[in-house]
Structure formats: C-alpha cells, structure tokens
N, C-alpha and C positions, 0 to 999 in steps of 0.2 A: 684491084679496086681503084676506081677512078675518083679523083677529087672533083668536087663541084666548084662552080665559080665562087669567088669570095662573096661573103654576105654584104649586102649593101642596105643601108638605111636611107629612107627618103622622106622628105617633108616638102611636098609640092615641088618646087624647083631646086631645092637644096639636096644634093646627093653627097654622101660620104662613103668612101670605101674603107671599111674597118680592117680589111686585110685578113679576116678570119676565114678559114675553110669551114666547110660544113661539119667536119669531125670536131674541130676546135669549138665550134658553137655548141654542139651536142654536149661536150664535156663541160662547158660553161653552164649550160642549162642544168645538167645533172648536179653539179656542185652547188649552184645557187639554190635549187629547189631542195636539195638535201639539207643545206644550211637552214632554209626557212622551215623545213619540217622539224629540225632539231630545236629551233627557237619555239615553235608551236608546242612541241613536246615539253620543253622546259616550263612553259606557262600552264599547260593543262595536266601534267602528270600528278600534281598534288590533288587536283579535283578527281581524277580517275581513281587514285588510291583511296581517297575518302569515300567516294561512291561505292567502291568495291567493299570496303569495310562495313558501310551501312547496310548493304544488301546481304552480306554474309551473316550479320548478326540476327537476321530474321529466322535463319535455320536453327538457331539455338533456342533455348528456353526463353520465353518472353520476359520472364522476371530477371534474367541475367543480361539484359541489353547494356552494352557498354556506352553507347552514344545516344544522345537525345535528338541530334540533328546534325546538319552539315557543319555548321560553325563549331559545335561542341566536338565533333569528330576531328576537325582540322586542328583545333587547339590541343586536344588530348594526344593526338599522334605526334604533334610537334614537341609537346612537353616530355612525353615518355620515350620517344625514339629519335628526336632531333630532326634536323633537316633531311637526314638520310632516310628516315621513315616515310617522308612525303615523296621521296623519289625512288621508292622500291619499284623494280621493273623498268627502270629508265633505259638500261642498255638494250634489253630485248625490244623495247619500244622504238629505239633508233632504227632497227631493221625494218620496221613498218613504214618509215619515212621514204624508203627508196621507191616504193611503187608510185607515189605521187610525183616524184622527180621524173620517173620514166614516162608517166602519163603526160606530163606537161611537155617533155621533150618530143614525144610522139605527136602530140597535138600541134606544136609549132612546126614540125617538119611536114606534117600532112597539110596544114594550112598553107604553108609556103608552096608546096607542090600543087595544091588545088588552085591557088591564086595564079601560079605560073601557067597551069593548064587553061584557066579562064582568061589569060593574058591581062591580069590585073597586077598592081604593084605588090611586091612580096610582103609588105607590111600592112596591106589593106585588111580591114576588119571583116570577119565573116558574119553575115547577117542571114539568119535562117528563119523563114516563115514557119518552119515546122516546129519551132520552139513553142508557139502558142498552143497548137493541138497537143503537144506533149505535156505541157503544164496542165491543160484541161483534163488529160487522161490520167496523169500521175497524182494530182492533188486529191481527188476523191479516194483513191486507193490508199494514200498515206493517212488520210483522216480515218478511214474505216479501220485500217490496221492499228492505228493509235488507240481508237476507242475499244477495239477488241482486246488489245494488250492491257489497257487499264482495267477493264472489267474482269478479265481473267486473273490479273494480279490481285485485285480486291477480293475476288472469290476465294482464291487460294489462301490469302492471308486471313480471311474470315474463317476458313476451314480449320486453321491451326488453333484458333481461339477456343 
C-alpha cells in the first residue's frame, strides 16, 4: 500500500505542511467524529428514552398511562430510576455513532480526490448546482410522508378509544 503525499492546508498564499499522511488523517477524522457522535448521544439519549416511554404507554390501557407529557416523563424517570434511567441504551447507541464518522471520512477523502482531479486546491469547497433540484425533489416527499404518518397515527390512536 502506498502512502499519499502529506496533507497540506492552504489559505491563499499561506501553506502549511502538517506532516500527516493520508492514513493518519483518516484516523483523526474517525476519532474526531466518533467523539462528536458520543457527545451528541450524551445530549440526546434522555430525549430518546423519554420518547420511547411515551410511545410505549399507548399500547397499554389508556387509563393506566404513567406520563402526561414529555417533561412529566423526564421528571418521573429521573426520580424513580436516577440518571441511569435516562441513559438506558447508551452503550448500544455508541455503536451507532461509527457510521457518521465513516461517512465524514469518506466524504473528505472523496472531496480531496475530486478537487485533485479538477486541479483545485485540496481544501476548496464543493459547490453543486444539483443541490437545488434535489431539495425541490425531496421536500414535497418529506411533507407528504409526514402528513400521511400523522394521519395514520391519529387514526390508529382513535381506533383504540
């Protein structure tokens, strides 16, 4: 396996050779993005636990609902189970952060190779005109899916009553 040239950062006329090989840069990207994924998980795990508990209570008898809403569920989980209750499923969630790190690493590598192919600076931003048509294509689909989901949810919840 051959090593690529060291990563160079540039800012107009200012060039710095960081001395990292491509493999070292990939490891840095993976570590950095795994760290960011873990931080995000630390912040959002209590929300996911609470959401899951709220959703699961609808399958039970409506008269036996434990929680009145999001804040009520957060407070009750914290009081009865402590901080550990809000972080249930945290370790398996950490495995889910690896895909984001790999995606970012692959993106940076592909961007660098594409810019090299186009004879542009390695840190030049990619600007794509295909982004606008994709947004125009995806936005209605997201809206339709959301409306259908909300109506089906309301229908199913009304059926249980």
